C-alpha positions in Angstrom: -4.5 -17.6 3.2 -0.8 -16.3 2.8 0.2 -13.0 4.1 0.3 -10.1 1.5 3.9 -8.7 1.9 2.9 -5.3 3.4 1.0 -7.7 6.3 4.7 -9.1 7.2 6.1 -5.5 8.0 4.7 -5.3 11.6 6.9 -8.6 12.3 10.0 -7.2 11.4 12.8 -5.8 13.9 12.7 -1.8 13.8 16.2 -1.9 11.7 14.2 -3.8 8.7 11.1 -1.7 9.0 13.5 1.4 8.7 15.1 0.1 5.7 11.5 -0.6 4.2 10.5 2.7 5.0 13.6 4.1 3.1 12.8 2.0 -0.1 9.2 3.0 -0.1 10.2 6.7 -0.1 12.5 5.7 -2.9 9.5 4.1 -4.8 7.3 7.2 -4.5 10.3 9.4 -5.9 10.5 7.1 -8.7 6.6 7.4 -9.4 7.2 11.0 -8.9 9.7 11.2 -11.9 7.6 8.8 -14.1 5.0 11.1 -13.6 7.2 14.5 -14.6 8.1 12.6 -17.5 4.6 12.2 -18.5 4.0 15.6 -17.6 7.0 16.7 -20.4 8.9 18.6 -17.1 11.6 20.1 -18.0 15.0 17.6 -18.2 16.8 19.4 -15.8 14.2 19.1 -13.3 13.9 15.2 -14.1 17.6 15.0 -13.8 17.8 16.4 -10.5 15.1 14.0 -9.1 16.9 11.1 -10.9 19.9 11.9 -9.1 18.2 12.6 -6.0 16.6 9.2 -6.1 19.9 7.3 -7.2 21.4 8.9 -4.0 18.7 7.6 -1.8 19.4 4.1 -3.4 23.1 4.3 -2.7 22.3 5.3 1.0 20.2 2.7 1.1 22.5 -0.1 -0.2 25.1 1.4 2.4 22.9 1.2 5.2 22.0 -2.8 4.2 25.9 -3.5 4.1 26.8 -1.8 7.0 24.2 -3.6 9.2 25.2 -7.0 7.5 29.0 -6.2 8.3 28.4 -5.5 12.2 26.5 -8.7 12.0 29.2 -10.6 10.6 31.4 -8.9 13.1 29.7 -9.6 16.0 29.1 -13.2 14.9 32.8 -14.1 15.3 34.7 -12.9 11.8 37.1 -16.1 12.4 34.7 -18.3 10.5 35.2 -19.2 6.9 31.5 -18.6 6.3 31.7 -15.0 7.7 35.1 -14.3 6.2 33.6 -15.0 2.7 30.2 -13.1 3.7 32.4 -9.9 4.7 34.3 -10.4 1.1 31.0 -10.1 -0.7 29.8 -7.4 1.3 33.1 -5.4 0.4 32.6 -6.6 -3.1 29.1 -5.0 -3.1 30.5 -1.8 -1.7 32.9 -1.7 -4.5 30.4 -2.3 -7.0 28.2 0.5 -5.3 31.0 3.3 -6.0 29.6 5.1 -9.2 31.5 4.6 -12.6 33.8 7.3 -13.8 33.3 5.8 -17.5 31.3 8.3 -19.7 
């Protein structure tokens, strides 16, 4: 019988567990925001929580990218594969930057 996703967490290295825990907190924030909308909470309160969730997701992205960049650097940056991976990570960082077009 296949393991559920949650059963795999115990087997993960600590840094991956930390990311999963961070994402679970964000998931909880998003469920809370859904509840706020259902309960017709004031718009400003909902937007404040959405902003907090967005910031938390951006920080999770930064942590993931940072860990992968360190991994590429440790594994000898001079290989074409690692240079390509670093370029992808830099692109991901650029895409993560908030858009100023409103």
